[in-house]
N, C-alpha and C positions, 0 to 999 in steps of 0.2 A: 710473466714479468708483472710486477705490481704497478698500479697506476699511481700517479702523484696525488697525495692527499693533502689538501689544504689545511694548514694549522688553525685550531679553534681560537676563539677570542681569549680564553684564559692563558693559552700557550703564547699567543703574541704579547699579552700584557706581561707575562713572566720574562720573556725574552727582552722586552724593552726595559724592564726594572733591572735586570742583570746587566745589560749594557750599560745603563746609567750608572750603576754602582762601580763598574769597571773603570769607567771614564773619570768618575769622581776620585777614586783611589789612585789613578795615575796622576791626577792633577795634585792631589795632597802630597805624593811623594816628591814631586818636583820642588826644588828650592825656589822661594819667591824671589822675583826680581826686584831689586832695590835700585832705584835711580837716585843718585845724589846730584844735586845741581851745584855746579861750581859758582863761585861768587860773581864771576864775569856773566854767567848765564842769568843769574838772579838780577844783576844790575840791568842787563838788557831787557828782561822781562818787566821789570818795574818801570823803566823808561818808556817801553812800549805802552804799558797800561796808562801811564801818565799822559802820553801823547794822545791816546784814544779818549781819555776822559776829557782833555782840553778840547779836542775836536767836537766832542758831543756838547760841551758847554757852549762853544762857539756857534754851533749849529742851532742850538736852542735860543741863543740871544738873537741870532739873525732872524729866526722864525718869529720871535716876539716882536722885534723891531718891524718886521714886514707886516705883522698883524696890526700893530699900533698904527702904522702909516696908512694901511687900508681903511681903518676905522676913522682916522682923522680925515682922510679923503672923502669918505662916505658922509661925515658929519658936515664937512664944507659943502658938498654937493646938495645936502638936505637944506643947509641954512641959506645957500645961495639962491635956491629956486623955490621959494614958497608958492604953492599952488593955491590960487584964490579959488574959493568955492563958487561955483556958478549957481545962481538961483534957477530953479527949475520951474517951468511954467505949469499951469494947472493941468494941461493936456499930457505933458511929459510925466508928471507925477502919477497921473491915472494910468498911463501906458506901462510905466514901471511897476505899479501896483498890480496891474493885470498880469504882467509877465511873471511876477513873483507867485501869485495865485495859481496860474497855470503850471509853473514848475512844481509847486507843492502838490497840486492835484495829480500830476504825472507821476511824481515820486510815490504818492500814496497808492495809486492804482497798480504800480509795478510790483 
């Protein structure tokens, strides 16, 4: 009894190509399906698209209004609470300078 012999690469490629051509030929022989939309379906589709377009526009307007309201609120908060600058004493200025120098030195050594 003969043992099973695995097909070689070229045989597998040829089998795949023939299967592909058979399927394509079968598809070519079938008549194409033509869907015709009735006027009622077309009207419903157009109405649905118009409703979706309107909904998108309303959402866009709402987002713009919300953004403008947030911006106005932020501007009011900034205008209402101006922060006075505090004068630093000599010792505070020196300690801030030393802290910056130390941070810069640590960054350079890392």
